C-alpha positions as CSV (number, residue, x, y, z in Angstrom):
1,X,0.3,-0.3,0.0
2,X,1.4,3.4,-1.2
3,X,1.9,6.3,1.5
4,X,-0.6,8.2,-0.9
5,X,-3.4,6.3,0.8
6,X,-2.9,8.1,3.9
7,X,-3.8,11.0,5.0
8,X,-1.2,12.6,7.7
9,X,-2.7,15.4,10.7
10,X,-1.4,18.4,9.9
11,X,-4.1,20.7,12.1
12,X,-5.6,20.8,15.4
13,X,-8.3,17.8,15.7
14,X,-11.4,19.7,14.9
15,X,-9.9,21.2,11.6
16,X,-9.0,17.5,10.7
17,X,-12.5,15.5,11.1
18,X,-14.3,18.6,9.4
19,X,-11.8,18.0,6.6
20,X,-12.5,14.2,6.3
21,X,-15.6,12.1,4.6
22,X,-18.6,11.6,6.6
23,X,-17.9,7.8,7.1
24,X,-14.3,8.2,9.1
25,X,-15.3,10.7,10.8
26,X,-16.6,9.0,13.7
27,X,-13.4,6.9,14.0
28,X,-11.7,10.8,14.8
29,X,-11.4,11.4,18.4
30,X,-11.0,15.0,20.2
31,X,-7.6,15.4,21.7
32,X,-7.6,16.5,25.4
33,X,-6.2,19.9,24.4
34,X,-8.9,20.1,21.6
35,X,-11.3,19.6,23.7
36,X,-10.9,22.5,25.4
37,X,-10.2,25.3,23.0
38,X,-7.1,25.5,23.2
39,X,-6.3,23.8,19.4
40,X,-2.5,25.3,19.5
41,X,-1.4,22.2,21.7
42,X,-3.4,19.8,19.7
43,X,-2.0,16.4,20.5
44,X,-2.1,14.5,17.5
45,X,-0.9,16.8,14.8
46,X,2.2,14.9,13.1
47,X,0.9,11.6,15.3
48,X,-2.1,10.6,13.9
49,X,-3.4,9.1,10.4
50,X,-6.1,7.9,8.7
51,X,-6.4,4.7,6.0
52,X,-8.6,6.4,3.3
53,X,-8.9,3.2,1.6
54,X,-9.6,0.9,4.6
55,X,-11.9,4.1,6.4
56,X,-9.3,3.0,9.9
57,X,-7.4,5.3,12.0
58,X,-4.0,4.4,13.5
59,X,-0.8,6.0,15.0
60,X,2.6,6.2,13.5
61,X,4.0,8.7,15.5
62,X,5.7,12.2,14.1
63,X,10.6,11.9,13.7
64,X,12.5,11.2,16.2
65,X,14.5,14.0,17.9
66,X,18.2,14.7,16.8
67,X,19.7,16.4,19.6
68,X,22.9,16.8,17.3
69,X,20.8,19.0,15.1
70,X,19.9,21.4,17.5
71,X,21.8,25.1,17.5
72,X,22.9,25.8,21.4
73,X,25.1,28.4,22.6
74,X,28.6,28.1,21.9
75,X,30.4,31.0,23.5
76,X,30.0,33.0,26.5
77,X,31.3,36.0,28.1
78,X,33.7,33.6,31.1
79,X,35.3,31.1,28.4
80,X,35.8,27.6,30.2
81,X,39.2,26.0,30.5
82,X,38.9,22.4,28.6
83,X,39.1,20.5,32.0
84,X,36.4,22.7,33.6
85,X,34.0,21.2,30.5
86,X,35.7,17.7,31.1
87,X,34.0,17.7,34.4
88,X,30.7,18.9,33.2
89,X,30.8,16.5,30.8
90,X,31.7,13.4,33.0
91,X,29.1,14.2,36.0
92,X,26.3,14.4,33.0
93,X,27.2,10.6,32.1
94,X,27.3,9.7,35.1
95,X,23.6,11.5,35.9
96,X,22.4,10.3,32.4
97,X,23.7,7.1,31.3
98,X,21.8,4.5,34.6
99,X,18.1,6.4,33.5
100,X,18.9,6.1,29.4
101,X,19.7,2.0,30.4
102,X,16.3,2.3,32.3
103,X,14.5,4.0,29.2
104,X,15.9,1.7,26.7
105,X,15.1,-1.6,28.6
106,X,11.9,-0.5,28.8
107,X,11.5,0.0,25.0
108,X,13.1,-4.0,24.5
109,X,10.9,-6.3,23.8
110,X,8.0,-3.8,22.6
111,X,6.5,-4.5,18.7
112,X,5.6,-0.9,18.2
113,X,7.5,2.4,19.5
114,X,6.4,5.7,18.2
115,X,8.4,8.2,17.4
116,X,7.7,11.4,19.6
117,X,9.5,14.7,18.5
118,X,10.4,17.0,20.9
119,X,9.4,21.0,19.7
120,X,11.0,24.7,20.8
121,X,7.3,25.7,21.9
122,X,5.5,22.8,23.7
123,X,6.5,21.3,26.5
124,X,6.3,17.3,26.8
125,X,5.6,16.2,30.8
126,X,3.4,13.5,32.3
127,X,-0.2,14.5,32.7
128,X,-0.3,12.5,36.3
129,X,2.5,14.5,37.8
130,X,3.4,17.2,35.8
131,X,7.4,16.5,35.2
132,X,8.8,16.5,32.0
133,X,10.0,13.1,30.2
134,X,13.3,12.0,29.8
135,X,13.0,10.1,26.6
136,X,10.2,7.6,26.6
137,X,6.6,8.1,27.6
138,X,3.1,6.5,26.8
139,X,0.2,8.4,25.1
140,X,-3.5,7.7,25.1
141,X,-4.5,7.3,21.2
142,X,-8.1,8.6,22.4
143,X,-7.7,11.5,24.3
144,X,-3.9,12.5,23.6
145,X,-2.9,12.5,27.4
146,X,0.7,11.2,28.1
147,X,2.2,9.5,31.1
148,X,5.8,9.4,32.5
149,X,6.4,5.2,33.0
150,X,6.7,5.8,36.7
151,X,2.9,7.0,36.7
152,X,2.1,4.2,34.7
153,X,3.5,1.3,36.4
154,X,2.2,2.6,39.9
155,X,-1.4,1.1,39.3
156,X,-2.8,4.5,40.2
157,X,-5.6,5.7,37.7
158,X,-4.4,8.3,34.8
159,X,-7.2,8.5,31.9
160,X,-10.2,6.6,31.3
161,X,-8.4,4.7,28.2
162,X,-6.0,2.6,30.0
163,X,-6.1,0.3,27.3
164,X,-5.7,2.8,24.9
165,X,-1.8,3.6,25.8
166,X,0.9,3.4,23.4
167,X,4.9,3.8,24.1
168,X,6.6,6.7,22.9
169,X,10.1,7.2,22.4
170,X,12.2,10.4,21.6
171,X,15.3,9.2,19.9
172,X,15.4,6.0,17.7
173,X,16.4,3.0,19.4
174,X,19.9,2.7,18.0
175,X,20.8,6.1,18.3
176,X,20.1,5.4,22.0
177,X,21.8,2.8,22.6
178,X,24.8,4.3,20.9
179,X,24.8,7.3,23.4
180,X,24.7,5.3,26.5
181,X,27.8,3.8,24.9
182,X,29.5,6.8,24.8
183,X,28.6,8.0,27.7
184,X,30.1,4.9,29.0
185,X,32.8,5.7,27.8
186,X,32.7,8.8,29.5
187,X,32.6,7.6,32.9
188,X,35.2,5.4,32.6
189,X,37.4,8.6,33.0
190,X,37.7,9.5,37.5
191,X,35.0,11.4,38.7
192,X,36.3,15.0,39.0
193,X,37.3,16.0,43.1
194,X,37.1,19.5,44.0
195,X,39.8,19.3,47.3
196,X,38.4,21.3,49.8
197,X,40.1,21.9,53.3
198,X,36.7,24.3,54.6
199,X,36.4,20.9,57.2
200,X,38.6,22.9,58.8
201,X,36.8,26.1,59.3
202,X,32.9,24.0,59.6
203,X,32.6,23.2,63.0
204,X,30.0,19.8,62.9
205,X,28.6,20.8,65.9
206,X,28.5,23.9,66.0
207,X,27.4,24.3,62.2
208,X,29.1,27.4,61.2
209,X,29.2,28.2,57.5
210,X,31.9,29.7,55.5
211,X,31.8,33.9,55.0
212,X,33.8,35.1,51.6
213,X,35.5,38.1,51.5
214,X,34.0,40.3,48.6
215,X,34.8,38.9,45.1
216,X,35.5,35.7,46.2
217,X,37.3,33.7,43.5
218,X,36.5,30.2,41.3
219,X,38.8,28.9,43.3
220,X,37.3,29.6,46.3
221,X,34.0,28.4,44.9
222,X,34.8,25.0,44.4
223,X,36.9,24.4,47.2
224,X,33.8,26.0,49.4
225,X,30.8,24.9,47.3
226,X,31.9,21.3,46.9
227,X,30.9,19.3,50.3
228,X,27.7,21.2,49.6
229,X,27.6,23.7,52.2
230,X,26.0,27.2,52.3
231,X,28.2,29.9,51.7
232,X,27.8,33.6,53.0
233,X,29.3,36.4,50.9
234,X,29.7,40.0,52.0
235,X,28.6,43.1,51.3
236,X,31.0,44.9,48.9
237,X,33.0,47.7,51.0
238,X,32.6,50.4,47.9
239,X,29.0,51.4,47.2
240,X,27.6,48.9,43.9
241,X,25.1,49.0,41.9
242,X,22.3,47.3,43.8
243,X,23.4,50.0,46.8
244,X,21.6,53.0,43.7
245,X,18.4,50.8,44.3
246,X,16.5,53.2,47.4
247,X,13.1,52.7,48.3
248,X,12.2,55.8,46.3
249,X,13.9,54.0,42.8
250,X,12.1,50.6,43.9
251,X,8.7,52.6,44.0
252,X,9.0,53.8,40.6
253,X,10.6,50.7,39.2
254,X,7.6,48.9,40.0
255,X,5.0,51.1,39.8
256,X,1.7,51.3,40.5
257,X,1.8,47.0,38.9
258,X,-0.8,44.8,40.9
259,X,0.4,42.0,43.4
260,X,-0.9,39.8,45.8
261,X,0.5,39.9,49.0
262,X,0.5,36.8,50.9
263,X,0.3,36.6,55.2
264,X,3.1,34.5,56.6
265,X,0.5,33.3,59.7
266,X,-2.6,32.8,58.0
267,X,-1.4,31.9,54.4
268,X,-4.3,34.6,53.3
269,X,-3.6,36.6,50.4
270,X,-5.2,40.3,49.7
271,X,-5.0,42.8,46.7
272,X,-2.6,45.8,46.2
273,X,-0.1,47.3,44.2
274,X,3.7,47.0,44.5
275,X,4.3,50.4,45.1
276,X,1.8,50.7,47.9
277,X,3.5,47.5,49.7
278,X,7.2,48.8,49.7
279,X,5.4,51.9,50.9
280,X,4.0,49.9,53.7
281,X,6.8,48.7,55.2
282,X,9.5,50.5,54.5
283,X,7.7,53.9,55.3
284,X,7.6,56.0,58.2
285,X,4.7,54.1,59.4
286,X,6.4,51.0,59.8
287,X,4.2,47.7,59.3
288,X,3.5,45.2,62.1
289,X,1.9,41.9,60.0
290,X,4.3,39.6,58.7
291,X,3.3,39.7,54.9
292,X,5.2,38.9,51.6
293,X,5.1,39.7,48.0
294,X,7.5,36.3,46.9
295,X,8.8,35.3,43.4
296,X,7.6,38.8,41.7
297,X,6.6,39.4,39.0
298,X,4.8,36.0,38.5
299,X,3.7,36.3,34.8
300,X,6.8,37.5,32.7
301,X,10.3,37.4,33.2
302,X,12.3,39.9,35.6
303,X,15.0,40.8,32.6
304,X,11.4,41.9,30.8
305,X,9.9,43.3,33.1
306,X,13.2,45.0,34.7
307,X,16.0,44.9,32.7
308,X,17.7,47.5,34.8
309,X,17.4,46.0,38.0
310,X,17.8,42.9,36.2
311,X,21.4,44.4,35.3
312,X,22.5,45.1,38.5
313,X,21.4,41.6,40.3
314,X,23.3,39.9,37.4
315,X,26.6,42.2,37.8
316,X,26.9,41.8,41.7
317,X,26.5,38.2,41.5
318,X,29.9,36.4,43.3
319,X,31.2,33.1,40.8
320,X,29.3,35.0,37.7
321,X,30.9,31.4,35.7
322,X,28.6,29.9,37.7
323,X,25.1,32.0,38.8
324,X,24.4,34.2,35.8
325,X,22.6,34.1,32.5
326,X,25.6,34.3,30.6
327,X,27.6,31.6,32.9
328,X,29.5,28.5,30.6
329,X,29.1,26.5,34.1
330,X,25.9,27.4,34.8
331,X,24.1,24.1,33.1
332,X,21.0,26.0,33.0
333,X,22.0,27.8,30.4
334,X,22.0,24.8,27.9
335,X,18.3,24.7,27.1
336,X,18.4,25.7,23.4
337,X,17.8,29.7,22.6
338,X,14.7,28.7,20.6
339,X,13.3,27.1,23.5
340,X,9.9,29.2,24.0
341,X,8.7,27.4,26.9
342,X,12.3,26.9,29.3
343,X,12.1,27.6,32.4
344,X,11.7,30.9,34.3
345,X,14.9,30.2,36.9
346,X,14.2,34.1,38.0
347,X,15.6,36.2,39.3
348,X,12.7,37.4,41.2
349,X,11.7,39.7,43.9
350,X,11.1,38.4,47.6
351,X,9.6,41.5,49.6
352,X,8.1,41.2,53.2
353,X,7.9,42.6,56.2
354,X,9.5,42.0,60.0
355,X,8.2,38.5,61.2
356,X,8.7,38.7,65.1
357,X,5.4,37.9,66.6
358,X,5.5,35.2,69.7
359,X,8.8,32.5,68.9
360,X,6.5,29.8,69.7
361,X,3.7,30.1,67.4
362,X,6.2,32.1,64.2
363,X,5.0,30.7,61.2
364,X,8.6,32.7,59.3
365,X,9.0,34.3,56.7
366,X,9.5,31.4,54.2
367,X,8.8,28.2,55.4
368,X,11.0,24.7,55.4
369,X,11.5,23.7,51.6
370,X,14.2,22.5,49.8
371,X,14.7,23.9,46.0
372,X,15.3,21.8,42.9
373,X,18.1,24.4,41.8
374,X,21.4,26.1,43.6
375,X,19.9,29.1,44.3
376,X,21.6,33.0,44.7
377,X,19.5,35.4,47.3
378,X,20.7,38.9,47.2
379,X,19.4,41.2,49.7
380,X,19.4,45.0,48.5
381,X,20.6,47.7,50.9
382,X,17.2,49.6,50.9
383,X,17.6,49.8,54.3
384,X,21.1,49.3,55.9
385,X,19.7,47.7,58.6
386,X,18.3,44.9,56.6
387,X,18.5,41.5,58.6
388,X,17.2,37.8,57.8
389,X,18.1,34.9,60.2
390,X,18.2,31.4,58.0
391,X,18.0,28.1,59.3
392,X,20.3,25.7,56.7
393,X,20.2,21.6,57.1
394,X,23.0,20.1,55.2
395,X,22.0,17.0,53.0
396,X,23.2,14.4,54.7
397,X,20.2,15.7,57.3
398,X,17.5,15.5,54.7
399,X,16.0,11.5,56.0
400,X,16.5,12.6,59.6
401,X,15.0,15.9,59.3
402,X,11.7,14.4,57.4
403,X,12.1,11.5,60.1
404,X,11.6,14.0,62.9
405,X,8.7,16.3,60.8
406,X,6.5,12.6,60.9
407,X,7.0,12.6,64.2
408,X,6.0,16.4,65.0
409,X,2.9,16.3,62.5
410,X,2.1,12.7,63.2
411,X,1.7,11.8,59.4
412,X,4.1,9.7,57.1
413,X,1.7,10.1,54.3
414,X,4.1,12.9,52.6
415,X,7.4,14.9,52.4
416,X,6.8,17.3,54.9
417,X,10.0,18.8,53.8
418,X,8.5,19.6,50.3
419,X,5.0,20.5,51.3
420,X,6.7,24.0,52.7
421,X,3.7,24.0,55.7
422,X,6.3,24.0,58.3
423,X,8.1,26.6,60.2
424,X,10.8,25.0,63.0
425,X,10.8,27.1,66.1
426,X,13.3,27.0,68.6
427,X,11.6,24.6,70.9
428,X,11.9,22.4,67.2
429,X,15.5,22.6,66.4
430,X,16.0,21.9,70.7
431,X,14.2,19.3,70.6
432,X,15.7,17.7,66.4
433,X,18.8,18.4,68.0
434,X,18.7,15.8,71.2
435,X,16.6,13.5,69.2
436,X,17.5,12.8,66.4
437,X,21.8,14.8,66.4
438,X,20.7,17.3,63.6
439,X,21.7,20.9,63.6
440,X,21.1,23.8,61.0
441,X,23.5,26.0,60.1
442,X,22.4,29.7,61.1
443,X,23.7,32.3,60.3
444,X,21.8,36.2,59.6
445,X,22.3,37.7,56.2
446,X,22.4,41.6,56.1
447,X,22.0,44.2,53.3
448,X,24.4,43.8,50.3
449,X,25.3,40.4,51.5
450,X,24.4,36.9,48.9
451,X,23.1,33.7,50.5
452,X,24.1,30.8,48.2
453,X,21.9,27.7,48.7
454,X,23.0,24.2,47.2
455,X,20.6,22.0,45.5
456,X,19.4,19.1,48.6
457,X,19.7,21.3,51.8
458,X,16.3,22.3,53.5
459,X,16.2,25.9,54.5
460,X,13.8,28.7,56.0
461,X,13.9,31.8,57.0
462,X,12.6,34.5,59.2
463,X,13.2,38.0,58.6
464,X,14.0,40.2,61.2
465,X,13.5,43.5,59.9
466,X,11.7,44.4,56.6
467,X,13.8,43.1,53.9
468,X,14.1,43.5,49.8
469,X,15.6,40.7,47.5
470,X,16.2,39.0,44.4
471,X,16.8,35.4,44.2
472,X,17.8,33.1,40.8
473,X,18.3,29.7,40.3
474,X,21.4,28.4,39.0
475,X,22.6,24.8,38.8
476,X,26.5,23.8,39.5
477,X,28.4,20.7,38.5
478,X,29.2,20.2,41.8
479,X,25.1,19.8,42.8
480,X,24.2,17.7,39.5
481,X,24.4,14.6,42.0
482,X,21.8,16.0,44.6
483,X,19.3,17.5,41.8
484,X,18.8,13.9,40.4
485,X,17.4,12.9,43.5
486,X,15.7,16.2,44.6
487,X,14.1,15.5,41.3
488,X,12.4,12.3,42.1
489,X,11.8,13.0,45.4
490,X,9.4,15.8,43.7
491,X,8.4,14.2,41.3
492,X,7.3,11.1,43.5
493,X,5.2,14.3,45.3
494,X,3.8,15.8,41.5
495,X,0.4,14.4,42.3
496,X,0.3,17.1,45.6
497,X,0.9,20.1,42.9
498,X,4.4,19.8,42.1
499,X,5.9,20.9,39.1
500,X,8.9,20.7,37.4
501,X,10.3,23.8,36.9
502,X,13.5,22.8,36.3
503,X,12.2,20.3,33.3
504,X,15.6,18.3,34.9
505,X,16.2,15.1,32.2
506,X,15.3,17.3,29.2
507,X,17.9,19.8,30.6
508,X,20.2,17.6,30.7
509,X,20.2,16.0,27.5
510,X,20.7,19.4,26.2
511,X,23.3,19.9,28.1
512,X,25.1,16.4,27.4
513,X,25.3,17.7,23.6
514,X,26.0,21.5,24.5
515,X,28.7,21.0,26.0
516,X,30.7,19.8,22.9
517,X,30.0,23.3,20.9
518,X,31.4,25.5,24.0
519,X,34.4,27.8,22.8
520,X,36.9,27.1,25.1
521,X,39.0,30.0,26.7
522,X,42.9,29.9,25.7
523,X,44.7,30.8,28.4
524,X,47.5,32.8,26.9
525,X,44.7,35.2,25.6
526,X,42.3,35.2,28.4
527,X,42.5,38.0,31.4
528,X,40.9,36.9,34.6
529,X,40.7,39.0,37.3
530,X,40.4,37.6,41.3
531,X,36.6,37.6,40.9
532,X,36.4,35.3,38.1
533,X,35.4,37.8,35.4
534,X,37.3,39.0,32.2
535,X,39.2,42.2,33.3
536,X,38.0,45.2,32.1
537,X,38.6,48.9,33.7
538,X,36.1,51.0,36.1
539,X,35.2,54.3,36.6
540,X,38.1,56.3,39.3
541,X,35.1,58.0,40.9
542,X,32.2,54.3,40.6
543,X,34.0,51.1,40.8
544,X,30.6,49.8,40.7
545,X,30.0,50.7,36.7
546,X,32.1,50.2,33.7
547,X,34.4,52.6,32.2
548,X,36.1,53.4,28.8
549,X,37.0,50.0,28.3
550,X,33.6,47.7,29.4
551,X,34.7,44.4,30.5
552,X,32.4,42.0,28.0
553,X,30.7,40.4,31.5
554,X,28.8,43.5,31.2
555,X,28.3,43.6,27.7
556,X,26.5,40.5,28.3
557,X,24.1,41.8,30.9
558,X,23.5,44.5,28.0
559,X,23.0,41.7,25.3
560,X,21.0,39.4,27.4
561,X,18.7,42.4,27.8
562,X,15.2,41.9,25.9
563,X,14.8,46.2,26.2
564,X,18.5,47.5,25.0
565,X,18.5,47.3,21.4
566,X,21.4,45.9,19.7
567,X,22.9,45.1,16.0
568,X,23.3,41.3,16.5
569,X,20.3,39.7,15.8
570,X,21.4,36.4,17.6
571,X,21.8,38.4,21.2
572,X,18.1,39.8,20.7
573,X,15.7,36.5,22.5
574,X,13.1,37.4,20.6
575,X,11.3,33.9,21.4
576,X,12.7,33.1,24.7
577,X,13.6,35.9,27.1
578,X,15.6,33.6,29.9
579,X,18.5,32.2,27.3
580,X,21.8,32.9,28.3
581,X,23.4,36.1,26.1
582,X,26.5,35.0,23.9
583,X,29.6,36.4,23.7
584,X,29.4,39.7,21.8
585,X,32.3,41.3,20.1
586,X,32.9,44.6,21.7
587,X,33.3,47.2,19.2
588,X,36.7,48.9,18.8
589,X,38.9,52.0,17.8
590,X,41.8,51.9,15.7
591,X,43.6,51.4,18.6
592,X,42.3,48.1,19.3
593,X,40.4,49.3,22.6
594,X,37.2,48.3,23.1
595,X,34.8,51.3,22.0
596,X,32.7,52.4,24.7
597,X,29.5,52.7,22.2
598,X,28.6,49.0,24.3
599,X,28.5,50.6,27.5
600,X,24.6,51.6,28.5
601,X,24.3,55.5,30.2
602,X,24.9,56.0,33.6
603,X,22.7,55.3,36.6
604,X,22.7,58.5,38.9
605,X,21.7,59.2,41.9
606,X,18.8,61.6,42.2
607,X,17.0,63.1,45.2
608,X,14.9,61.0,46.7
609,X,11.4,62.8,45.9
610,X,11.8,62.2,41.6
611,X,11.8,59.6,39.8
612,X,14.2,58.4,36.9
613,X,13.9,56.4,33.9
614,X,15.7,55.9,30.8
615,X,13.8,56.6,27.5
616,X,15.1,55.9,24.5
617,X,13.7,59.2,22.1
618,X,16.2,57.8,18.9
619,X,12.6,56.8,17.2
620,X,14.4,54.3,15.9
621,X,15.0,50.5,16.2
622,X,18.2,50.8,15.4
623,X,20.8,50.0,18.4
624,X,21.7,53.3,20.6
625,X,25.5,53.9,19.9
626,X,25.9,57.6,21.6
627,X,24.7,58.6,24.6
628,X,23.2,62.0,23.3
629,X,20.6,58.9,22.2
630,X,19.2,58.8,25.9
631,X,18.3,61.5,28.4
632,X,17.2,61.5,31.8
633,X,12.9,62.1,31.9
634,X,12.5,63.4,35.9
635,X,9.2,64.6,37.2
636,X,8.2,65.4,40.8
637,X,6.1,62.7,42.2
638,X,3.2,65.4,41.8
639,X,0.5,64.6,39.2
640,X,3.3,65.5,36.4
641,X,3.1,63.6,33.0
642,X,6.0,60.9,33.2
643,X,7.3,58.8,30.1
644,X,8.1,55.0,30.3
645,X,7.9,52.4,28.1
646,X,4.9,49.8,27.7
647,X,4.8,46.5,26.4
648,X,2.0,45.1,24.2
649,X,1.1,42.5,22.3
650,X,2.0,42.9,18.6
651,X,-1.4,40.9,17.4
652,X,-4.4,41.8,19.8
653,X,-2.7,45.4,20.8
654,X,-3.8,44.9,24.7
655,X,-1.3,45.6,27.5
656,X,1.0,42.9,28.4
657,X,-0.3,41.9,31.4
658,X,-3.8,42.3,30.3
659,X,-3.1,39.1,26.9
660,X,-3.1,36.3,29.0
661,X,-2.0,34.3,26.0
662,X,1.1,36.4,25.7
663,X,2.4,35.9,29.5
664,X,2.0,31.6,29.4
665,X,3.1,31.9,25.5
666,X,0.1,29.3,24.3
667,X,-0.8,32.6,21.9
668,X,0.4,36.0,20.9
669,X,4.0,34.7,21.6
670,X,5.1,38.4,19.6
671,X,5.5,41.2,21.6
672,X,6.8,44.6,21.0
673,X,7.7,47.6,22.7
674,X,5.8,51.2,22.9
675,X,6.2,53.9,24.4
676,X,3.1,55.6,25.6
677,X,2.6,58.8,28.0
678,X,0.6,58.0,31.2
679,X,-0.6,60.5,33.6
């Protein structure tokens, strides 16, 4: 029978069904997404076909996924050494080889396995546990719902068409065997050992964490991070860019944006604006209620909404090769740039009042939980006296901590750490140490300081004063093994509402192929400073900002910024706002020095009763290469007109926040910027 006798579904279910003869229509089911009027997410496009001669419907699958054909970032602002890349590859092979063997064993003995292709605009995840697939899964040929093998194997109800499940694979089984072989060869190499002598500085009983001086080196990171110990990086003695973010500037930046604040004690929520909340907690009339604003902005990326603050935050992060968007040693940067639904790992803002209620019943500011990724948390010096108390548990204490929580709540049916419902009081901590021998790292984070929390460390926070923080997730090679364990724990909790915020296995596969394409640093041509940045000259009057000869570290933040025009189309994240920026070549003068054309306009300090905003008055979409094209538009906080940029959806012309489709990327994925005048 020739291929011409088949009609392959290339459009949503209802349109496809409408195009078929009446005698065949009754055999065509509507997938779950088309049934709820989301045809753009149709499950059966490219997978279902109709034999027009025999009037039968079957599934042949689409095409396999060929990861080596994806376009990955190959150059970063701080190029890694070959040794660093080999360490990443070795850690990835250790993680992936055993998982892929399990997937291959699952395929063995199956007569027919559907081919399934990963696309750049749809996240493929289990409809039961909400966890992203690795290589294989099951699809229901009646409703189109998809399930991972563990959810199918555990016997819990998944859908009403359990007899219609078909196994699919995203990699050709032959290629999968070859991939496993390659990983096993890499596994023959010794695992990287990050030698460390911090044990003499960490009292196992007192649990005192290492406190690093400002501008620590990457060697400091390898030494201190390997044991899975939280780190506290002190504030720089000189004013940095984060010191510019006063309450007045944050109020103007966030403006009248609506938000929901949460009561830390009752979990109740109420609507307000960010500016109102900031005035409430940092104003003259101090709020006594334990309130917090978390994960802000909730429906868009920080880089898109607040690019200037995002640049400041990224510029001040320690160990930028590991913690920033453009760091080659940050494994989360290895999603393809075109992947539209890549997870948003931050930055996000966290603003909260002090919580000084009765210690016996205090619920803290952030309850006990465990993150899937490593995390960096910086406290903005909005108030120089800001302080927050942290309790961080070592990864090896997680099982005993869970045992204690089960006895405390008299409930063994769930993981109480991941449930994020408990704040350990002083009395709890004493009992935990006495009965289980577990003691957390306890320390106070102050204004301007950054806390790094490794994967696998359960932790809780209580604000001693009002605090404004910015946090971002990252993943170092040191933490991949622990991340594997936490990912599986959270997947098991998926039925309780947890989400795969990292797409762990999908990320591991992309990283494996992407690492081979990364440009390696040439030690003879690169000059690194003590902080792991490429060298650059700074202003004499402002050490925090770049000078006439900018470092590529800062240029990367400019290229990363979706709201700063750039001449290189590769650097414009039109489809993927969270992508790491590539390594741009700076413009040069005739003398060979980098040009100042790539330097963003300086952000000057202004009186607190004025609002400041950078406005592009060039009137074009072309790159702005002269500071004269920018002007400061300043108005008093009266009723005067203020100019600002507002984003609109290019398709429906509604504002970015009003277009739900633009936010969740299911519809109207294209946006544009227009300058408007608001009263």
